[in-house]
FIRO-911403 format. One record per residue (C-alpha): x, y, z; residue in one letter. Coordinates in steps of 0.001 Angstrom, whole numbers, plus 524288, in hexadecimal, padded with zeros to 5 digits. Example, Ala and Ser with C-alpha at 12.3 -4.5 7.8 and 13.67 -1.06 7.14 Angstrom:
2
8300C7EE6C81E78A/835667FBDC81BE4S/
//
This chain:
234
469E5CA61768B7EM/463E5CA5BD67E16T/45638CAA5967B46Q/4526BC9C1767976K/456F2C98FF68760D/44F59CA47768CF0I/44324CA05268593T/44485C926E68A9CF/4459EC96F2698D9V/43A4CCA0796972AA/431A7C95D169176D/4352FC8CD569CC1F/4319EC97276A6DEL/42516C9A7A69FC7T/420D5C8C4F69F37E/4244FC88106ACFAH/423A3C93F66B5B8F/416EEC9AA96B22BN/40ED2C9F036BDACE/40506C948A6C182A/3FA5EC9A2F6CA50P/3F482C8C9F6CC5CE/400FFC88E86D397L/40101C94656DD12Y/3FB52C8C216E805N/406E9C82B66E709R/411B7C85116F0E4K/41C6CC8C756E9EFG/417E4C88006DC80K/413F2C94216D4F7Y/419BBC90886C7E0F/41943C850C6BE90N/4268AC7EA36C121V/42E7CC775A6B6F7E/426FAC6AD26B4B3R/43208C610A6B49DV/43874C65406C148G/42BF6C63CF6C93BQ/42C15C55126C713Y/439C3C53D36CCD1L/43777C5ADA6D9B4K/437F7C51DC6E561D/42B80C57256EB61E/41E2AC51D56EED7D/4174EC5E496EA70D/40EA0C5DB66DE73D/41450C61DA6D161L/4125EC70076CDE3V/40F71C6C886BFC4S/40A33C5EA76BF48P/40A4DC58216B1ECP/3FE7BC586F6A92EN/3FA2BC4A4F6A74FT/3EEE2C4D9969E5CE/3EF8AC453B69226G/3F9D4C3C1E697E9N/3F767C2EC5691C8Q/3FBB3C271E69DBFW/3F2D6C2E7A6A718F/3E779C2D7169DB6N/3E9F3C1ED669C7EF/3E9E6C1D226AB58L/3DDC0C25806ACCBK/3D63FC1D226A314D/3DAE4C10326A8B9S/3D245C0AF06B396T/3DC28C00D16B81DH/3E8B1C08BE6B765L/3E2F1C14CE6BDB3K/3E27CC0E4A6CB17E/3ED96C049B6C8FDS/3F719C03A66D485P/401C4BFFB76CAE3L/402ACC0D636C532L/40AE2C17186CCB0F/40272C22FF6D003P/404F4C2F8C6C8B0Y/40753C3C4D6CFEAY/40607C473E6C5E0P/407BCC51C06D03FE/41477C4C746D5F7K/422ECC4CE56D259S/42B16C41356CE3FL/431B2C40F26DB91H/42487C3EFE6E212F/420E3C34186D8A4V/42E2EC2DAF6DAA7K/42C54C2D686E974R/41EA8C27CF6E7E1Q/42392C1D156DED2M/42EEFC19996E7DAE/42554C18456F319G/41CA7C0F186EB54V/42842C06C26E6DFI/42D93C05C56F4CCD/42038C018A6F986Q/41F5CBF7226EEDBC/42CC0BF18F6F22AL/42B72BF1AF700EFQ/421C7BE66F7020AK/4296ABDCE06F95AP/435EBBE0907007CA/42FB7BDD5C70DA7D/429E3BD086708E3V/4362EBCBEA701D7I/43EE3BD02970D09G/43729BC840716EFK/43730BBC4470DFDA/445F9BBBCD70C53V/44E08BB42E71633H/45B2EBAD71716A2Q/45A58B9F3F71255A/46887B9B33713E4V/475BCBA1247173CC/48279B9C1271187M/49019BA0D971491S/49786BA208707B6L/4A453BA7B470CAAY/4AA7BBAF0D717F9K/4B312BBAF87177EI/4BBBFBC1657217CS/4B54BBCCB87288BQ/4C243BD3E4728ACS/4C1F7BD5ED719F0E/4BF4FBE3DF715D3D/4B71CBE055709F7S/4AF07BD426707DCT/4B3AFBCCB66FBD1P/4A9B5BC8E16F19DQ/4A927BBA256F248L/49B3FBB7FE6ED9CF/49932BB97B6DEFAK/48F7CBB6FB6D3F8L/48310BB4596DBC3P/478C5BAFCA6D207F/46B16BAB946D602L/46274BA1876CF63W/45506B9C436D2DCN/4514FB8EB76CE17D/4427FB8F7D6CE5BK/440F3B81486CA47T/44838B7C056D61ES/44569B87AE6DF16N/453DBB8A276E14DL/45BDEB968E6E2DAH/469ECB969E6DDEDY/47505BA0206E067V/48190B9F586D86CL/48DA6BA62F6DDA5F/49C62BA55F6DE0CT/4A5EDBA7D26E923M/4B299BAEDC6E636L/4BFD2BACA56EC59E/4C207B9DD76ECE4N/4B5AAB999C6E5CBS/4B6B1BA0016D871V/4B546B92F26D192S/4A892B8FB06D893K/49A87B93D36D6B2I/49137B922F6E223H/48300B8E4B6E0AEI/47986B90EC6EBD8L/46C59B8A236EAE0R/4607AB8C6E6F385R/45249B88276F2DEH/44851B93066F104T/44121B8D366FCA7D/44A73B914470782T/445A8B86417103DS/44B10B7C22706C2R/4595BB78E97044CS/46039B73A36F847V/46BF6B6AC46F6E1S/47908B71166F3A9N/47425B7E736F7E9G/4813CB84656F41CI/48C46B7EAA6EC14L/497FBB831C6E43CA/49BF2B7F316D683V/4AA94B7FEC6D3C0E/4AEB3B819E6C59AF/4BD56B803E6C711G/4C2AAB79146BB18N/4B6B6B71336B738F/4B78CB76B36A964L/4C48EB70106A6BAN/4C1A8B660669C3CN/4CEF9B640569620S/4D88CB59A269A61I/4E332B63BE69883N/4DD90B6CA06A2F5E/4E1C9B6A566B0E0S/4D7D1B6A116BBBCS/4DBC2B776D6C0BDD/4DF3AB7E516B41FS/4D248B85646B256R/4C96CB89E46BD45C/4BD26B92066BBBAY/4B62CB9C006C426S/4A82ABA0D46C2D0C/4A5D2BAE4C6BCFFL/496F2BADA06BD2AD/48BF2BA3E46BF41A/47D4EBA4066BC97H/47288B9A186BBF9F/46F28B96B06ADE8Y/462D9B8F446B1E7D/45E24B87166BD62D/467D7B7C436BA40E/473A8B83576B4A8T/47D9EB8D536B93FV/48576B958E6AFB2T/4931AB99A86B404V/49DC6BA2056AE00V/4AB4EB9CDA6B185L/4B8F1BA2316AF82K/4C65BB9C426B0B2E/4CCB8B9F496BDAES/4DA97B9F956B879V/4E125BACCC6B7C9Q/4E3BDBAE436A956Q/4DEFEBB58369D6BE/4D379BB01C695C7G/4CC7FBA9726A0F9K/4C280B9FFA69BD4E/4B41DBA2CF69E5BR/4AA6CB979669ED1V/49B8BB97F869E9DL/496A0B8B776A4FDA/48914B85CC6A754Q/488BAB7DA76B3BFL/47D26B74FF6B754P/47903B76526C58DL/47885B679C6C6C5S/
//
């Protein structure tokens, strides 16, 4: 070790481990411990060397503020406790805040309708992913909920639209329907009816009246065409 290293260690010991008679009545705490480590101990005991808050602008501001001093919105300060203690206190408060909404929301949710989309064999080892691209939209003007999704396997050229009223006691016409793209984009007399088919890569609502879809050619060849289409719900 160099003399500089020895001096550094000696200064550290001198600063942090001087005898502190005022701490003799503390259990096992006869010296001023290193001040950073005390904040990280997972204990409920008071800090051996609590911070000096004198002159702290935030504490002075709170002390001089009549309204903020007693405000329930401010998390209480524990100058004698470690960060682990404060963390447990904060977690308890957050859990308490979230418990009531969770109970109320949980009791308010119930099943409005059940639809069977597909069936699979129970003998299969792994369940195939047949449900894809679920996208939700709420039309506040008409009080309608929409869900866009596609089904894989035999329905790659279709997009399904599920529509429900926000009032679960009311029903709407065409609650669920499918739109098949197929070859509707063929606009040349030279193209046969089955020469170009399209499947849906993605779909989102653009607004209450329009759906945006990204289509691709289903043929197995290089340079598949991609199409961005705007489809009116009507």
